Backbone as CSV, one residue per row, in Angstrom:
resi,resn,N_x,N_y,N_z,CA_x,CA_y,CA_z,C_x,C_y,C_z
1,UNK,271.772,164.441,-23.690,271.594,164.040,-22.404,270.309,163.030,-22.653
2,UNK,270.227,161.871,-22.062,269.007,160.880,-21.517,269.043,161.525,-20.668
3,UNK,266.993,162.113,-20.376,266.695,162.051,-18.997,265.849,161.135,-18.382
4,UNK,265.909,160.614,-17.349,264.968,159.207,-16.738,264.494,159.610,-15.756
5,UNK,262.848,159.800,-16.022,262.113,160.065,-14.947,262.273,159.616,-13.234
6,UNK,261.984,160.522,-12.395,262.395,160.400,-10.855,261.654,159.255,-10.790
7,UNK,260.523,159.086,-11.078,259.520,157.872,-10.596,260.583,156.245,-11.056
8,UNK,261.147,156.252,-11.994,261.870,155.015,-12.449,262.880,154.492,-11.689
9,UNK,263.951,156.167,-11.658,265.273,155.638,-10.636,264.506,155.266,-9.253
10,UNK,263.814,155.901,-8.813,263.236,155.825,-7.301,262.895,153.874,-7.193
11,UNK,262.112,153.648,-8.621,261.428,152.248,-8.703,262.715,151.410,-8.622
12,UNK,263.758,151.502,-9.108,264.909,150.955,-9.512,266.099,150.621,-8.461
13,UNK,265.569,151.889,-7.517,266.441,151.843,-6.121,265.949,151.135,-5.118
14,UNK,264.709,151.105,-5.064,263.699,150.382,-4.454,263.152,149.023,-4.785
15,UNK,263.597,148.926,-5.873,262.945,147.105,-6.002,263.357,146.129,-5.548
16,UNK,262.563,144.897,-4.833,262.990,144.369,-4.210,263.670,143.211,-5.220
17,UNK,263.064,142.998,-5.993,263.318,141.803,-6.967,263.402,142.195,-8.794
18,UNK,264.240,142.834,-8.938,264.189,143.519,-10.796,264.493,142.415,-11.452
19,UNK,264.137,142.435,-12.710,264.102,141.729,-13.404,264.020,141.851,-15.097
20,UNK,265.038,141.825,-16.126,264.818,142.275,-17.276,264.453,141.279,-18.332
21,UNK,263.660,141.394,-19.418,263.128,141.124,-20.403,263.670,141.330,-21.716
22,UNK,263.992,140.921,-22.555,265.133,141.394,-23.561,264.503,140.814,-24.649
23,UNK,264.884,141.465,-26.349,264.240,140.982,-27.341,265.195,141.535,-28.099
24,UNK,264.648,141.295,-29.811,265.933,141.386,-30.715,266.147,142.843,-30.535
25,UNK,265.691,143.828,-30.398,265.964,145.093,-30.520,267.233,145.708,-29.458
26,UNK,267.697,144.958,-28.663,268.994,145.024,-28.068,270.078,144.976,-28.627
27,UNK,270.179,143.812,-29.160,271.164,143.467,-29.759,271.584,144.361,-31.392
28,UNK,270.279,144.909,-31.985,270.299,145.749,-33.200,271.970,146.402,-33.320
29,UNK,272.216,147.170,-32.357,273.565,147.741,-32.211,274.725,147.246,-32.313
30,UNK,274.377,145.693,-32.057,275.700,144.832,-32.058,275.756,144.401,-33.535
31,UNK,274.960,144.702,-33.985,275.281,144.376,-36.071,274.218,143.086,-36.130
32,UNK,273.489,142.415,-35.140,272.468,141.585,-35.250,270.907,141.859,-35.969
33,UNK,270.697,141.824,-36.921,269.313,142.824,-37.164,267.877,141.871,-36.830
34,UNK,267.212,142.425,-36.639,265.987,141.951,-35.808,265.235,140.854,-36.888
35,UNK,264.266,140.101,-36.568,263.653,139.307,-37.561,262.366,140.094,-38.296
36,UNK,261.555,141.280,-37.553,260.913,141.838,-38.348,261.104,143.396,-38.480
37,UNK,260.467,143.759,-39.398,260.878,145.154,-39.988,261.411,145.419,-40.929
38,UNK,262.142,146.821,-41.080,263.452,147.006,-42.194,264.448,146.403,-41.775
39,UNK,264.984,145.803,-42.962,266.214,145.267,-42.896,265.953,143.997,-41.654
40,UNK,265.038,143.528,-41.630,264.640,142.222,-40.843,265.176,140.953,-41.336
41,UNK,265.470,140.189,-41.039,265.762,139.109,-41.421,264.979,138.354,-42.371
42,UNK,263.908,138.125,-41.842,262.262,137.736,-42.877,262.120,138.291,-44.194
43,UNK,262.964,139.819,-44.229,262.879,140.129,-45.426,263.848,139.953,-46.378
44,UNK,264.650,139.118,-46.117,265.839,138.418,-46.784,265.483,136.590,-46.670
45,UNK,265.408,136.450,-45.644,264.885,134.516,-45.578,263.306,134.216,-45.484
46,UNK,263.257,132.934,-46.159,261.949,132.589,-45.816,261.957,131.961,-44.189
47,UNK,260.917,132.363,-43.227,261.053,131.620,-42.460,260.674,130.171,-42.152
48,UNK,260.395,129.781,-43.258,260.101,128.570,-43.435,261.407,127.798,-43.210
49,UNK,262.474,127.874,-43.164,263.749,127.567,-43.068,263.927,127.205,-41.204
50,UNK,263.504,127.849,-40.464,263.357,127.575,-39.139,261.906,126.978,-38.589
51,UNK,261.377,126.311,-39.616,260.143,125.238,-39.137,260.596,123.829,-39.022
52,UNK,260.434,123.428,-37.470,261.126,121.637,-37.444,260.691,120.777,-38.686
53,UNK,259.632,121.035,-39.343,259.182,120.085,-40.053,260.355,120.326,-41.054
54,UNK,260.402,121.581,-41.981,261.436,121.519,-42.537,262.594,121.116,-42.152
55,UNK,263.184,121.361,-41.119,264.409,120.971,-41.037,264.695,119.990,-40.520
56,UNK,263.495,118.542,-40.491,263.912,117.620,-40.655,263.593,116.824,-41.947
57,UNK,263.081,117.525,-42.919,262.449,116.970,-44.119,263.920,117.343,-45.106
58,UNK,264.444,118.562,-44.905,265.339,119.261,-45.732,266.680,119.862,-44.611
59,UNK,267.487,118.814,-43.783,268.314,119.545,-43.143,269.874,119.716,-43.913
60,UNK,270.321,119.528,-44.865,271.370,120.144,-45.309,271.131,121.624,-45.544
61,UNK,269.802,121.697,-46.515,269.547,123.098,-46.971,269.508,123.969,-45.669
62,UNK,268.711,123.589,-44.673,268.176,124.357,-43.331,269.699,124.711,-42.769
63,UNK,270.858,123.627,-42.725,272.069,123.955,-42.414,272.676,124.741,-42.830
64,UNK,272.673,125.072,-43.809,273.404,125.894,-45.127,272.687,127.484,-44.632
65,UNK,271.259,127.659,-44.631,270.948,128.717,-44.354,270.897,129.241,-43.256
66,UNK,270.906,128.185,-41.903,271.319,128.847,-40.920,272.678,129.354,-40.712
67,UNK,273.547,128.703,-40.865,274.949,129.331,-40.935,275.092,130.498,-40.993
68,UNK,274.350,130.942,-42.302,274.349,132.393,-43.101,273.719,133.631,-42.203
69,UNK,272.300,132.842,-41.548,271.083,133.847,-41.202,272.151,134.067,-39.800
70,UNK,272.856,132.826,-39.220,272.728,133.339,-37.409,274.140,132.986,-37.132
71,UNK,275.273,132.144,-37.247,276.245,131.861,-37.243,277.469,132.586,-37.398
72,UNK,277.649,133.272,-38.772,278.112,134.086,-39.331,278.349,135.308,-38.348
73,UNK,276.765,135.610,-38.232,276.300,137.692,-37.851,276.903,136.936,-36.320
74,UNK,276.517,135.995,-35.550,276.515,136.295,-34.326,278.556,136.402,-33.895
75,UNK,278.870,135.387,-35.034,280.278,135.164,-34.771,281.150,136.520,-34.578
76,UNK,280.552,137.663,-35.259,281.251,138.726,-35.261,280.680,139.777,-34.729
77,UNK,279.262,139.592,-33.573,278.838,140.488,-32.885,279.747,140.698,-31.510
78,UNK,279.357,141.651,-30.974,279.938,141.788,-29.949,278.729,142.698,-28.747
79,UNK,278.995,142.750,-27.525,278.139,143.447,-26.508,278.108,144.756,-27.222
80,UNK,277.099,145.430,-26.644,277.120,146.960,-26.917,276.551,147.464,-25.290
81,UNK,276.986,148.825,-25.395,276.684,149.655,-24.156,275.165,148.765,-23.223
82,UNK,274.158,148.461,-23.972,272.987,148.370,-23.682,273.236,147.258,-22.790
83,UNK,274.050,146.032,-23.250,274.380,144.749,-22.876,275.566,144.903,-21.418
84,UNK,276.164,145.894,-21.967,276.998,146.274,-20.635,276.264,146.695,-19.314
85,UNK,275.442,147.848,-19.748,274.441,148.171,-18.591,273.774,146.939,-17.654
86,UNK,273.075,146.416,-18.192,272.388,145.370,-17.611,273.396,144.352,-16.771
87,UNK,274.572,144.047,-17.231,275.802,143.595,-16.370,275.727,144.028,-15.442
88,UNK,276.687,145.449,-15.195,276.788,145.880,-14.397,275.515,146.418,-13.298
89,UNK,274.416,146.390,-13.715,273.227,146.414,-12.970,273.236,145.119,-12.136
90,UNK,273.676,143.892,-12.556,273.607,142.858,-11.942,274.744,142.786,-10.937
91,UNK,275.719,143.308,-11.265,276.915,143.224,-10.656,276.775,144.117,-9.448
92,UNK,275.986,145.511,-9.695,275.393,146.137,-7.564,274.556,145.835,-7.348
93,UNK,273.656,144.490,-7.677,273.013,144.006,-7.172,271.207,144.599,-7.330
94,UNK,271.326,145.559,-8.506,270.028,145.790,-8.906,269.287,145.030,-9.806
95,UNK,269.508,144.393,-10.279,269.296,143.417,-11.064,269.460,141.855,-11.328
96,UNK,267.904,140.991,-10.754,268.077,139.969,-10.273,268.449,138.785,-11.298
97,UNK,268.338,139.468,-12.496,268.553,138.167,-14.100,267.940,138.553,-15.119
98,UNK,268.034,138.159,-15.932,267.167,138.588,-17.522,266.730,137.267,-17.859
99,UNK,265.635,137.607,-18.494,264.922,136.625,-19.629,265.371,136.936,-20.849
100,UNK,265.763,136.324,-21.808,266.255,136.901,-23.146,265.384,135.802,-24.252
101,UNK,264.892,136.523,-25.020,264.552,135.547,-25.944,265.625,135.727,-27.343
102,UNK,266.667,136.095,-27.032,268.034,136.280,-27.920,268.932,135.186,-27.794
103,UNK,269.185,134.611,-28.895,270.009,133.229,-28.777,271.534,133.607,-29.273
104,UNK,272.328,134.926,-28.832,273.238,135.524,-29.335,274.191,135.327,-28.580
105,UNK,273.756,135.092,-27.228,274.635,134.717,-26.057,275.484,136.210,-25.756
106,UNK,275.167,137.512,-25.908,275.764,138.450,-25.684,275.620,139.427,-24.252
107,UNK,274.407,138.719,-23.590,274.163,138.984,-22.366,275.468,138.220,-21.556
108,UNK,275.990,137.146,-21.776,276.624,136.328,-21.215,278.081,137.033,-21.746
109,UNK,278.271,137.575,-22.555,279.589,137.840,-23.098,279.905,139.220,-22.130
110,UNK,278.869,140.060,-21.970,278.973,141.228,-21.627,278.987,141.420,-19.757
111,UNK,278.624,140.021,-19.265,279.215,139.775,-17.953,278.110,139.227,-17.305
112,UNK,276.816,139.306,-17.573,275.512,138.969,-16.779,276.288,137.106,-16.502
113,UNK,275.501,136.772,-15.265,275.633,135.294,-14.748,274.078,134.795,-14.715
114,UNK,273.172,135.599,-14.102,271.850,134.787,-14.477,270.748,135.088,-15.280
115,UNK,270.991,134.366,-16.785,270.416,134.774,-17.638,269.598,133.194,-18.207
116,UNK,268.227,133.841,-18.056,267.496,132.578,-18.768,267.239,132.561,-19.844
117,UNK,267.808,131.991,-20.854,267.708,131.846,-22.325,266.560,130.878,-23.163
118,UNK,265.372,131.720,-22.914,263.738,131.489,-23.145,263.874,130.468,-24.479
119,UNK,264.376,130.721,-25.369,264.424,130.460,-27.101,265.801,129.668,-27.139
120,UNK,266.580,129.414,-26.131,267.964,128.411,-26.439,268.763,129.468,-26.579
121,UNK,269.987,128.587,-27.460,271.413,129.265,-27.707,272.140,129.104,-28.885
122,UNK,272.685,129.306,-29.744,274.268,129.050,-30.353,275.294,128.461,-30.075
123,UNK,275.356,128.449,-28.671,276.620,127.953,-28.328,276.683,126.135,-28.740
124,UNK,275.437,125.314,-28.759,275.354,124.494,-28.537,274.591,123.519,-29.828
125,UNK,275.109,122.274,-29.818,273.985,121.390,-31.119,273.912,120.382,-30.014
126,UNK,272.338,119.555,-30.551,272.043,118.605,-29.990,271.658,117.663,-30.879
127,UNK,271.632,116.402,-30.604,271.463,115.300,-31.053,270.112,115.012,-31.221
128,UNK,269.158,114.616,-32.035,267.935,114.743,-31.646,267.850,112.949,-32.197
129,UNK,268.459,112.051,-31.999,268.398,110.437,-31.619,268.458,110.498,-29.929
130,UNK,269.920,110.773,-29.761,270.382,110.241,-28.397,270.210,111.487,-27.483
131,UNK,270.099,112.619,-27.671,269.910,113.599,-27.019,271.109,114.585,-26.604
132,UNK,272.197,114.014,-26.849,273.560,114.555,-26.355,273.985,115.754,-26.729
133,UNK,274.005,116.951,-26.040,274.552,118.351,-26.440,276.186,118.150,-26.554
134,UNK,276.313,119.586,-27.701,278.125,119.398,-27.810,278.189,120.969,-28.057
135,UNK,279.205,121.412,-27.532,279.541,122.901,-28.281,279.837,122.851,-29.510
136,UNK,279.241,123.903,-30.355,279.542,124.094,-31.192,280.791,124.133,-31.805
137,UNK,281.719,124.549,-31.103,283.083,124.752,-31.889,283.710,122.949,-31.665
138,UNK,282.996,121.942,-31.397,283.618,120.993,-31.245,282.971,120.047,-32.615
139,UNK,282.210,120.658,-33.212,281.320,120.266,-34.415,282.286,120.200,-36.110
140,UNK,282.308,119.358,-36.764,283.275,119.206,-38.241,281.925,120.157,-38.913
141,UNK,282.030,120.808,-39.798,280.518,121.186,-40.655,281.073,120.975,-42.361
142,UNK,282.244,119.993,-42.077,282.761,119.727,-43.659,282.036,119.288,-44.419
143,UNK,280.748,118.476,-43.907,279.505,117.589,-44.227,278.641,118.067,-43.281
144,UNK,277.695,118.596,-44.441,275.946,118.744,-43.956,275.016,117.834,-44.299
145,UNK,274.315,117.422,-43.240,274.265,118.080,-41.990,275.293,117.612,-41.363
146,UNK,275.802,118.234,-40.001,276.401,117.606,-38.963,275.789,116.540,-38.441
147,UNK,276.507,115.357,-37.878,275.547,113.841,-37.621,277.040,114.004,-36.115
148,UNK,275.660,113.489,-35.044,276.446,113.181,-34.008,277.718,112.369,-33.905
149,UNK,278.904,112.764,-33.076,279.874,111.634,-32.593,279.641,110.451,-31.977
150,UNK,278.811,110.513,-31.400,278.088,109.150,-30.493,277.177,108.442,-30.994
151,UNK,276.475,108.628,-31.952,275.283,107.865,-32.680,275.199,107.780,-33.985
152,UNK,275.622,109.364,-34.288,275.286,109.476,-35.976,274.040,109.971,-36.446
153,UNK,273.022,110.066,-35.471,272.280,111.050,-35.221,272.261,112.330,-35.952
154,UNK,271.325,112.706,-36.259,271.003,114.457,-36.983,271.315,115.480,-35.915
155,UNK,272.252,116.295,-35.961,272.767,117.460,-35.094,271.899,118.775,-35.781
156,UNK,271.071,119.525,-34.214,270.355,120.144,-34.756,270.720,121.484,-33.981
157,UNK,270.877,122.920,-34.216,271.373,124.146,-33.252,270.252,123.757,-32.036
158,UNK,270.763,124.131,-31.127,270.017,124.277,-30.021,269.247,125.434,-29.356
159,UNK,268.262,126.103,-30.227,267.213,127.067,-30.055,266.642,126.445,-30.900
160,UNK,265.080,126.975,-30.249,263.798,126.794,-30.514,263.400,126.844,-32.028
161,UNK,262.909,125.984,-32.319,262.004,126.299,-34.272,260.997,126.749,-34.058
162,UNK,260.410,126.847,-35.104,258.721,127.135,-35.122,258.189,125.239,-35.044
163,UNK,257.417,125.349,-33.939,257.004,123.640,-33.866,257.405,122.887,-32.699
164,UNK,258.444,124.135,-32.255,258.753,123.264,-30.727,258.552,123.549,-29.670
165,UNK,258.304,123.196,-28.779,258.365,123.560,-27.456,258.979,124.704,-26.600
166,UNK,258.981,125.443,-25.681,259.799,126.252,-24.774,260.782,124.880,-24.262
167,UNK,262.216,125.209,-23.939,262.899,124.241,-23.055,262.471,124.274,-21.632
168,UNK,261.714,123.079,-21.136,260.926,123.003,-19.754,261.159,124.108,-18.681
169,UNK,263.039,123.708,-18.498,263.689,124.677,-17.304,263.748,126.219,-17.273
170,UNK,263.931,126.598,-18.936,263.333,128.203,-18.941,262.452,128.308,-18.694
171,UNK,261.051,127.537,-19.229,259.914,128.292,-19.361,259.540,128.249,-17.629
172,UNK,259.900,127.258,-17.080,259.628,127.283,-15.195,260.692,128.292,-14.513
173,UNK,261.572,128.843,-14.746,262.459,129.384,-14.228,261.787,130.552,-14.456
174,UNK,261.633,131.236,-16.197,260.978,132.394,-16.342,259.615,132.771,-15.665
175,UNK,258.666,131.853,-15.765,257.414,131.567,-14.847,257.852,132.341,-13.425
176,UNK,258.723,131.663,-12.939,259.041,131.623,-11.424,259.400,133.271,-11.181
177,UNK,260.300,133.582,-11.959,260.562,135.164,-11.910,259.604,136.058,-12.430
178,UNK,258.534,136.092,-13.113,257.858,137.261,-13.600,256.641,137.054,-12.546
179,UNK,256.692,135.969,-11.429,255.814,136.189,-10.679,256.314,136.742,-9.381
180,UNK,257.680,136.892,-9.496,258.242,137.389,-8.379,258.765,138.804,-8.019
181,UNK,258.832,139.239,-9.684,259.560,140.325,-9.951,258.578,141.591,-9.368
182,UNK,259.040,142.642,-8.654,258.133,143.889,-8.710,258.683,144.795,-9.557
183,UNK,259.627,144.371,-10.984,259.924,145.685,-11.305,260.785,145.141,-12.543
184,UNK,259.719,145.060,-14.128,260.313,144.216,-15.027,260.948,145.068,-15.724
185,UNK,262.050,145.481,-16.475,262.374,146.137,-17.491,261.954,145.242,-18.769
186,UNK,261.003,146.084,-19.862,260.873,144.951,-21.154,261.855,145.977,-21.932
187,UNK,262.703,145.400,-22.655,263.890,145.982,-23.328,263.824,145.439,-24.751
188,UNK,263.417,146.377,-25.784,263.791,145.565,-27.360,263.112,144.550,-28.097
189,UNK,261.655,144.577,-27.353,261.024,143.401,-27.730,259.571,144.367,-28.479
190,UNK,258.886,143.411,-29.274,257.470,144.192,-29.941,256.235,143.499,-29.291
191,UNK,256.721,142.250,-28.475,255.488,141.601,-27.895,254.376,141.179,-28.490
192,UNK,255.048,140.330,-29.741,254.058,139.534,-30.570,254.635,138.413,-30.767
193,UNK,255.790,137.521,-29.949,255.988,136.130,-30.520,255.146,135.743,-29.165
194,UNK,254.801,134.560,-29.443,253.983,133.888,-28.498,254.946,132.664,-28.151
195,UNK,255.178,131.855,-27.085,254.628,132.242,-25.874,255.404,133.032,-25.119
196,UNK,256.537,133.546,-25.818,257.343,134.641,-25.107,256.687,136.074,-24.409
197,UNK,255.653,136.365,-25.451,255.380,137.771,-25.292,254.188,137.813,-23.985
198,UNK,253.810,136.737,-23.854,252.752,136.592,-22.738,253.549,136.605,-21.376
199,UNK,254.892,136.709,-21.124,255.419,136.725,-19.841,255.096,138.162,-19.246
200,UNK,255.679,139.351,-19.854,255.003,140.461,-18.953,253.827,140.646,-18.681
201,UNK,253.090,139.841,-19.092,251.437,139.811,-18.824,251.438,139.388,-17.271
202,UNK,252.044,138.537,-17.194,251.975,137.298,-15.968,252.955,138.283,-14.690
203,UNK,253.984,139.203,-15.059,254.139,139.665,-13.947,253.440,141.362,-13.690
204,UNK,252.639,141.419,-14.830,251.908,142.950,-14.449,250.306,142.022,-13.658
205,UNK,249.934,140.819,-13.964,249.322,140.338,-13.294,249.763,140.094,-11.796
206,UNK,250.863,139.664,-10.902,251.089,139.934,-10.082,251.806,140.852,-9.469
207,UNK,251.385,142.305,-9.926,251.853,143.431,-9.165,252.935,144.112,-9.482
208,UNK,253.787,143.799,-10.415,255.027,144.557,-11.046,254.890,145.616,-11.843
209,UNK,255.616,146.295,-11.449,255.794,147.932,-12.228,256.604,147.468,-13.889
210,UNK,255.660,147.992,-14.794,256.546,147.511,-16.170,257.269,149.121,-16.569
211,UNK,258.272,148.798,-16.738,259.572,150.108,-17.298,259.668,149.425,-19.013
212,UNK,259.341,150.439,-20.189,259.701,149.493,-21.332,260.621,150.649,-21.742
213,UNK,261.368,150.168,-22.459,262.629,150.610,-23.462,262.561,150.184,-24.928
214,UNK,261.996,150.872,-25.317,261.809,150.520,-26.787,262.189,152.044,-28.214
215,UNK,262.856,151.731,-29.000,262.631,152.650,-29.982,260.970,153.172,-30.578
216,UNK,260.170,152.154,-30.728,258.646,152.690,-30.805,257.851,152.159,-29.881
217,UNK,256.688,152.302,-30.137,255.504,151.417,-29.284,255.679,149.979,-29.562
218,UNK,255.165,149.390,-28.366,254.908,147.789,-28.753,253.804,147.370,-28.366
219,UNK,253.082,146.186,-28.215,252.228,145.730,-28.144,251.587,145.763,-26.377
220,UNK,253.056,146.524,-25.430,253.141,146.640,-24.295,252.575,147.985,-23.737
221,UNK,252.956,148.772,-24.798,252.945,149.982,-24.528,251.800,150.710,-23.738
222,UNK,251.006,150.415,-24.558,249.427,150.920,-24.043,248.614,150.306,-23.497
223,UNK,248.921,148.962,-23.001,248.289,148.021,-22.516,248.988,147.951,-20.962
224,UNK,250.169,147.528,-21.001,250.703,147.177,-19.435,251.905,148.121,-19.156
225,UNK,252.553,148.653,-19.862,253.599,149.469,-19.287,253.514,150.780,-18.866
226,UNK,254.025,150.629,-17.831,253.835,152.076,-16.867,254.489,153.226,-16.966
227,UNK,255.630,152.698,-17.654,256.598,153.768,-18.308,257.226,153.608,-19.326
228,UNK,256.901,154.594,-20.711,257.611,153.647,-21.877,258.607,155.035,-21.872
229,UNK,260.253,154.565,-21.981,261.283,155.317,-22.338,261.292,154.958,-23.606
230,UNK,261.395,155.971,-24.512,261.246,155.750,-26.005,263.009,155.888,-26.393
231,UNK,263.750,155.083,-27.030,264.906,155.584,-27.550,265.750,154.690,-27.862
232,UNK,267.015,154.453,-27.830,268.063,153.442,-28.025,268.027,152.977,-26.755
233,UNK,268.052,151.717,-26.690,268.849,150.954,-25.321,270.057,151.092,-24.999
234,UNK,271.105,151.172,-25.720,272.552,151.732,-25.448,272.315,153.200,-24.948
235,UNK,271.456,154.460,-25.219,271.589,155.156,-24.390,270.856,155.294,-23.148
236,UNK,269.865,154.683,-23.130,268.922,154.826,-22.250,269.266,153.692,-20.896
237,UNK,269.597,152.908,-21.255,270.364,151.711,-20.249,271.088,152.204,-19.151
238,UNK,272.357,152.933,-19.708,273.336,153.707,-18.890,273.226,154.549,-18.478
239,UNK,272.206,155.310,-18.649,271.280,156.595,-17.707,270.914,156.152,-16.798
240,UNK,270.571,154.686,-16.957,269.587,154.282,-15.649,270.675,154.025,-14.113
241,UNK,271.812,153.480,-14.821,272.736,153.299,-13.883,273.228,154.618,-13.132
């Protein structure tokens, strides 16, 4: 039985604008490996594959690796109890929205409606020539790299590569929520990926209480977290409800 401190339950009950900030750790139990640590993606693949300069130079090879790294894995993944708990919290009015670093679409599949995808998503692809976006399912992968049906330009996954900026609308919305939240749930993130890792510091600066849910201490634990709930998000978040 998971025990949640009474102070945390009171914070959640009386919070005016509670927000969740999620990272790769929340999706591990859905079968999606994290980037770092034991079993992490970077132990199996070279991070250069997700560098935008490498993608532009070797798009065919990049697409081959990306399909193995992400699409084949994410296609099989399903939300776990942590995702469903956040969806239920939003449904109950106890959560205003989620800012996620993940590109796996699992928050939406679980039922969350207000999700800021800080690093983009794997649902769509975007043409680097004309800027048009297409649902991934509409694109043929018989020949790699895939090309834009409209202009013939190179299609790229609609998530952020190394060397690319954060989408402007996502950056603005995330910043606004961090300035307005009075309770931030930090879930499954190590706090090392810039600029996403800076967002909780903004929330703290504007007076938010920080409740961290992680298997292991993160960069936030001894710096800004008011409460550290150590354990699996799939057990702790349902207990919060």
